[in-house]
C-alpha positions as CSV (number, residue, x, y, z in Angstrom):
1,M,21.1,14.2,12.0
2,H,18.3,16.6,12.8
3,L,15.3,17.5,10.5
4,P,15.5,20.9,8.9
5,K,13.1,23.5,10.4
6,A,10.9,23.5,7.2
7,A,10.6,19.7,7.4
8,R,9.6,19.8,11.1
9,E,6.9,22.3,10.4
10,A,5.6,20.3,7.4
11,F,5.4,17.1,9.5
12,T,3.6,19.1,12.3
13,V,1.0,20.2,9.8
14,E,0.6,16.6,8.4
15,F,0.2,15.3,11.9
16,G,-2.5,17.9,12.6
17,R,-4.2,16.9,9.4
18,F,-4.1,13.2,10.4
19,L,-5.8,14.0,13.7
20,D,-8.5,16.0,12.0
21,Q,-9.1,13.2,9.4
22,T,-9.4,10.5,12.0
23,D,-12.1,12.4,13.8
24,G,-14.3,11.7,10.9
25,A,-13.4,8.0,10.6
26,A,-16.3,5.6,11.1
27,Q,-14.5,2.3,11.3
28,S,-11.1,0.7,12.1
29,E,-10.2,0.0,8.5
30,Q,-10.6,3.6,7.6
31,L,-8.4,4.6,10.5
32,F,-5.8,2.2,9.3
33,E,-5.8,3.7,5.8
34,L,-5.3,7.2,7.3
35,L,-2.5,6.0,9.5
36,S,-0.8,4.3,6.6
37,A,-1.1,7.4,4.5
38,F,0.4,9.5,7.3
39,A,3.4,7.0,7.6
40,L,4.2,7.6,3.9
41,N,5.3,11.1,5.0
42,F,8.2,9.4,6.6
43,D,8.9,7.0,3.7
44,C,7.2,4.1,5.5
45,P,5.1,2.2,2.9
46,W,4.3,-0.6,5.3
47,T,2.4,-0.5,8.5
48,A,1.3,-3.3,10.8
49,Y,-1.0,-3.5,13.9
50,G,-1.4,-6.6,15.9
51,L,-3.2,-7.1,19.3
52,L,-2.7,-9.8,21.9
53,A,-4.0,-10.6,25.3
54,S,-1.6,-9.9,28.2
55,D,-0.8,-13.6,28.7
56,Q,-0.4,-14.6,25.1
57,K,3.0,-15.3,23.6
58,F,2.2,-14.7,20.0
59,F,-0.5,-13.2,17.7
60,E,-3.5,-15.3,18.6
61,P,-6.3,-12.8,18.1
62,V,-8.3,-11.1,20.9
63,R,-11.9,-11.3,20.0
64,R,-13.1,-7.8,21.0
65,Y,-10.7,-6.0,18.7
66,P,-9.5,-6.2,15.1
67,A,-6.7,-8.8,15.6
68,V,-4.4,-7.8,12.8
69,M,-4.4,-4.9,10.3
70,L,-1.4,-4.6,8.0
71,N,-0.4,-3.8,4.4
72,Y,2.9,-5.8,4.3
73,P,3.5,-7.7,1.0
74,D,1.2,-10.7,0.7
75,A,4.1,-13.0,0.0
76,W,5.8,-12.0,3.3
77,Q,2.6,-12.4,5.2
78,E,2.2,-16.0,3.9
79,R,5.8,-16.8,4.5
80,Y,5.6,-15.4,8.1
81,I,2.6,-17.7,8.9
82,E,4.1,-20.7,7.0
83,M,7.3,-20.6,9.0
84,G,5.6,-19.9,12.4
85,Y,7.6,-16.7,12.9
86,D,4.9,-15.3,15.1
87,K,6.2,-17.8,17.8
88,I,9.8,-16.5,17.7
89,D,9.4,-12.9,16.4
90,P,11.8,-10.8,18.6
91,I,9.7,-7.7,18.1
92,I,7.0,-9.3,20.2
93,K,9.4,-10.4,22.9
94,T,11.0,-6.9,23.0
95,S,7.7,-5.1,23.0
96,R,6.7,-6.8,26.2
97,K,9.7,-5.3,28.0
98,R,9.5,-1.8,26.5
99,A,7.3,1.2,27.0
100,G,8.4,3.3,24.1
101,A,9.2,3.0,20.4
102,F,12.3,1.1,19.4
103,R,14.3,0.5,16.3
104,W,14.5,-3.0,14.8
105,S,18.3,-2.6,14.5
106,E,18.5,-2.3,18.3
107,V,16.8,-5.7,18.6
108,Y,18.8,-7.3,15.9
109,N,22.1,-6.2,17.5
110,D,21.1,-7.1,21.0
111,T,23.2,-9.9,22.5
112,S,20.0,-11.6,23.9
113,T,18.5,-12.0,20.4
114,T,19.1,-15.5,19.1
115,E,20.1,-16.5,15.6
116,D,16.6,-18.0,15.0
117,E,15.1,-14.6,16.0
118,R,17.4,-12.7,13.7
119,R,16.3,-14.9,10.8
120,V,12.9,-13.2,11.0
121,F,14.5,-9.9,10.2
122,D,16.9,-11.4,7.6
123,E,14.1,-13.1,5.7
124,A,11.9,-10.0,5.9
125,A,14.7,-8.1,4.1
126,T,14.5,-10.6,1.2
127,F,10.9,-9.5,0.7
128,G,12.0,-5.8,0.7
129,I,11.3,-5.0,4.4
130,R,14.7,-3.8,5.5
131,S,14.3,-1.5,8.5
132,G,11.6,-0.4,10.9
133,I,10.4,0.6,14.3
134,S,7.8,-0.9,16.6
135,I,5.7,0.7,19.3
136,P,4.3,-1.3,22.3
137,L,0.8,-0.3,23.2
138,H,-0.4,-1.5,26.6
139,G,-4.1,-1.1,27.4
140,P,-5.7,-0.7,30.8
141,D,-7.9,-3.9,30.2
142,G,-4.9,-6.1,29.9
143,S,-4.8,-5.8,26.1
144,F,-1.4,-5.5,24.4
145,A,-0.8,-4.3,20.9
146,I,2.2,-3.7,18.7
147,M,2.3,-1.1,15.9
148,S,5.2,-1.3,13.4
149,F,6.3,1.0,10.6
150,A,8.7,-0.4,8.0
151,Q,10.9,0.9,5.1
152,S,12.4,-0.7,2.0
153,W,16.0,0.4,2.7
154,D,18.4,-0.1,5.6
155,R,18.3,3.4,7.2
156,E,18.0,4.4,10.9
157,F,14.9,6.2,12.0
158,Q,15.5,9.7,13.4
159,T,14.2,10.3,16.9
160,R,11.8,13.0,15.8
161,T,10.3,10.7,13.2
162,M,9.8,8.0,15.8
163,T,8.1,10.6,18.0
164,Y,5.6,11.5,15.3
165,L,4.9,7.9,14.4
166,Q,4.5,6.9,18.1
167,L,2.0,9.7,18.7
168,A,0.0,8.6,15.6
169,A,0.1,4.9,16.9
170,F,-1.2,5.9,20.3
171,H,-4.0,7.9,18.8
172,F,-4.9,5.0,16.4
173,H,-4.9,2.5,19.2
174,V,-7.2,4.6,21.4
175,R,-9.7,5.2,18.5
176,V,-9.8,1.4,17.7
177,A,-10.4,0.6,21.3
178,N,-13.3,3.1,21.3
179,F,-14.8,1.5,18.2
180,A,-14.6,-1.9,19.8
181,S,-16.4,-0.8,23.0
182,L,-19.2,0.9,21.0
183,S,-19.8,-1.7,18.3
184,G,-19.6,-5.0,20.3
185,S,-18.8,-8.3,18.7
186,E,-18.7,-8.6,14.9
187,E,-20.8,-11.5,13.6
188,P,-18.7,-14.2,11.8
189,P,-19.4,-14.8,8.2
190,H,-20.7,-18.2,6.9
191,L,-18.1,-20.3,5.1
192,S,-18.8,-23.5,3.3
193,S,-17.2,-26.7,4.4
194,R,-14.7,-26.7,1.6
195,E,-13.8,-23.0,2.2
196,K,-13.2,-23.9,5.9
197,E,-11.0,-26.8,4.9
198,C,-8.9,-24.7,2.5
199,I,-8.5,-21.9,5.0
200,L,-7.5,-24.3,7.7
201,W,-4.8,-25.8,5.6
202,T,-3.6,-22.3,4.6
203,A,-3.3,-21.5,8.3
204,R,-1.2,-24.6,8.7
205,G,1.2,-23.2,6.1
206,K,0.2,-25.3,3.1
207,S,0.3,-24.0,-0.5
208,S,-2.6,-24.3,-2.9
209,W,-0.8,-27.3,-4.6
210,E,-0.4,-29.1,-1.2
211,I,-4.0,-28.3,-0.2
212,G,-5.2,-29.8,-3.5
213,K,-3.3,-33.0,-2.9
214,I,-4.6,-33.3,0.7
215,L,-8.3,-32.6,-0.3
216,G,-8.2,-34.4,-3.7
217,I,-9.1,-31.3,-5.7
218,S,-7.4,-29.2,-8.3
219,V,-5.2,-26.1,-7.6
220,N,-7.8,-24.0,-9.5
221,T,-10.6,-25.3,-7.2
222,V,-8.5,-24.5,-4.1
223,N,-7.8,-21.0,-5.3
224,F,-11.5,-20.6,-6.1
225,H,-12.5,-21.5,-2.5
226,L,-9.8,-19.4,-1.0
227,K,-10.9,-16.4,-3.1
228,K,-14.5,-16.9,-1.9
229,A,-13.3,-17.2,1.7
230,K,-11.3,-14.0,1.4
231,Q,-14.3,-12.1,0.1
232,K,-16.5,-13.3,2.9
233,L,-13.9,-12.5,5.5
234,D,-13.3,-9.1,3.8
235,T,-9.5,-9.6,3.6
236,S,-7.0,-8.9,0.8
237,S,-4.8,-12.0,1.3
238,R,-5.2,-15.6,2.3
239,A,-2.9,-15.1,5.3
240,L,-5.2,-12.4,6.8
241,A,-8.2,-14.6,6.0
242,A,-6.7,-17.4,8.0
243,I,-6.0,-15.1,10.9
244,K,-9.5,-13.7,10.8
245,A,-11.1,-17.2,10.6
246,I,-9.2,-18.2,13.7
247,K,-10.4,-15.0,15.4
248,F,-14.0,-15.8,14.7
249,G,-13.6,-19.4,15.8
250,I,-14.4,-20.7,12.3
251,I,-11.3,-22.9,12.3
252,E,-9.0,-24.2,15.0
253,L,-5.4,-25.1,14.5
């Protein structure tokens, strides 16, 4: 199915607007908000960007860049980390072998994809993430990133839609790399000992109740420390806070 001419023209205008807006962006987070807004034109409420070094097998952050930016549901982010899906995610494996955008359905139906790998897609669907595309982004310095756009229904992405999203992803990736080269290393925030403990156990997949039992404190106290840690790390979820704490070297798994 092809996009009607009017729709193609509208998307072209929106893409031009996206490029103009990103020219005025001053930080990576602002760029991500603009990219996410652009993706909504294609009925993609969820966007994810993750960067790895060339020799890494899963999303262990690269210190010079924002390691992960995403707006997936918090519950799915936490489940993803809890189950260690970053170590078996077929999107990562496929992205290393591909140069262009690909549909998740292609990966799911590929005969080389294992049942364990398909489980990542199956469980994501239970959190409302039912279809998507991913774009490998290979950098000249050995960096390697993946940009993904996801939908809440099981529908194939049109080729033209994939082209627009891929162009936007490339533009975003170049701008983020430029920010990283100009700004240098971000200083890690100071977390208290208890905040570090709570974030560490969160990164190991433990719930607030389990962390409370391990540390001998109440669930409310655990949640208090995690809330403070999220504020200091400037993240919206405990899963992202854990990722960022690892990036800064605040905790080690």
